N, C-alpha and C positions, 0 to 999 in steps of 0.2 A: 711797660715791659721793654727792656732793652734787648735789641737784636745784636748778633755778632757784628753786623755792619756798623751799628751805632757805637759799639765798644771800640771798634777799630779806628773810629774817627777821633777818639779822645787823644789829645796831644801827649806825646811822651816827654819825659823830663830832659832828655839829651838832645832835643831838636832846637834849632836856632829860633830866635824870637819871631822872625818873619814867617817861618813855616808854621809856628804855633798860631800866629795871628790869622794866617790863611785858613788853617783847619777850623779855628773858632768861627770864622766868617761862614765857612761851609756849614758848620753845625747850626748856626743861627738861621741860615737860609733854609736848611732842611726843616727846622722847627716851624718856620713860617709856611713852607709848602705843606707840612702836615696839617696845620690849622686851616689852610685854604681848602685842602682836600676834605677835611671833616665838615666844613661849612657847606661845600658843594654837595657832599653826600647827604646831609640833612635836607638841603633844599630839594634835591632830586627825589628823595624819599617822600617828602611832603607832597610834591607834585604828582608822583606816582599814586600815592594814597588818594589824592583828590580825584584823579582820573578813574581810579578803581571804584571809588564810592559813587561816582556819577553813573557808571554802567551797572553796578551791582544792584540786585534786587533782594528784598527780604523774602524768604520762602513763605508760602501761604498754606502749608500743610497743617491739618488739624487731626485730632484723634478721630479715628473712624474712616478717614479717607483711604481710598484705594490708590496704591502707587506701584510703580515699577522700580526695580533696583538695578543699578548698573552692574554688569559682570566684568570683573577686573582680570580674571584669570581664564585664559583659553586653554582647553585641553591640548595635550601634545598630539600632533598629527592632524590638527584641524586648522584650517585657514582662518586667520583673524578677520579677514574681510568678509567671509561668508558666515561666521558664527554670530549668533544673536548678541547684541550689545546690552540688552535689558532682559530681566526675568521677572516673573510675577504673574498675577498681581499679588501684592501684599496689602494687609490692612494695618494702618498705624494703630498700635495698641495704646501708647502714650507718648507725650511730647516731653523730651528732656531739656536740659540746659544747652545753650549755644547751638540751637537748631539741630539737635540730635533727636532721633526717633527710635522707638522700639517697635519692631514689626512682627506680624503674625502672617504666616503663609496661608493664603485662602484655599489652597488646593488640599492641604492636609491639616490645617488648623494648628500647626506647630509654631512656636515662637522662634524667631531668628536668633542665632547664637549671640550676636553682638548688637550693640546700638549703632545705628547708621547716621551719618551726617547728611544734611539736606542736599549737598552737592552731588550725592550719589543717587538721588531719587528724582522721579518724574511722575506727574499725575497720570493715572491710568484712565484711558478713554475706552469704555466698553464697546467692542465692535458691534454687538447686538443693538446698542443704542444708536450708533452711527448708521447702521444699515436701516434701521427703522426710520430715522430722520430722512435719509435719502429717498426711501420709498414713498413716504407719506408727505413729506414736506413739513410735517408738524414737528416742533422741537420740544416744547415744554411738557405737554401732557403725557406723551408716550415715554419720554425720557424719565419722568418721575415714576411712572408705573413700572418700567423695567428696572430702574434702580431700586425701587421698593421691593420688587420680587427678588432681586439678587440679594439684598440685605437680609430679607426674611429667610431665604434658603440657606445663607451662610451662617446666620445666627442660630438656626435650627440644628445645624450640624454640630455645634459646640455650645451647649447650654451654659458652660462654666466660663465662657469668654467674657472677660471684663475689659471695658474700654475706660482707661483712666487718663486724666489730663493733669500733667505735672508741669508747672511753669516756674 
């Protein structure tokens, strides 16, 4: 695409030969600078991608997991600092493409309106399980019992709830 600046640099017919040569030299220098800038941009993008990939982790959410969803919009008149940043828990109904998930609200068993990307989700740690662990010092047996009780009570609320896995 030619910009007005590029068109302005095209030599006119009524200019002297020295001026035309000077303008053509400037044009060739600009083309070289454009190529160098493109190469630098490619190199920096590759470097940025490499650094991003080193720190990025693949989400490990599965169908049936309990998660919290990030709240993006804060009501008017409420301080963003004091407002909850996560809501839930939600249960993952099914796994979509590119780390997207369909959620069901566990409080009322209604499906969430849209599909949510993994970057907006966080694993839900049940406070009852954490309290039980702190009190007894046991981690595995009580955690399993409490999680089983929660799953049974939540599935009994909605007998039509399906948990599908789509990959």
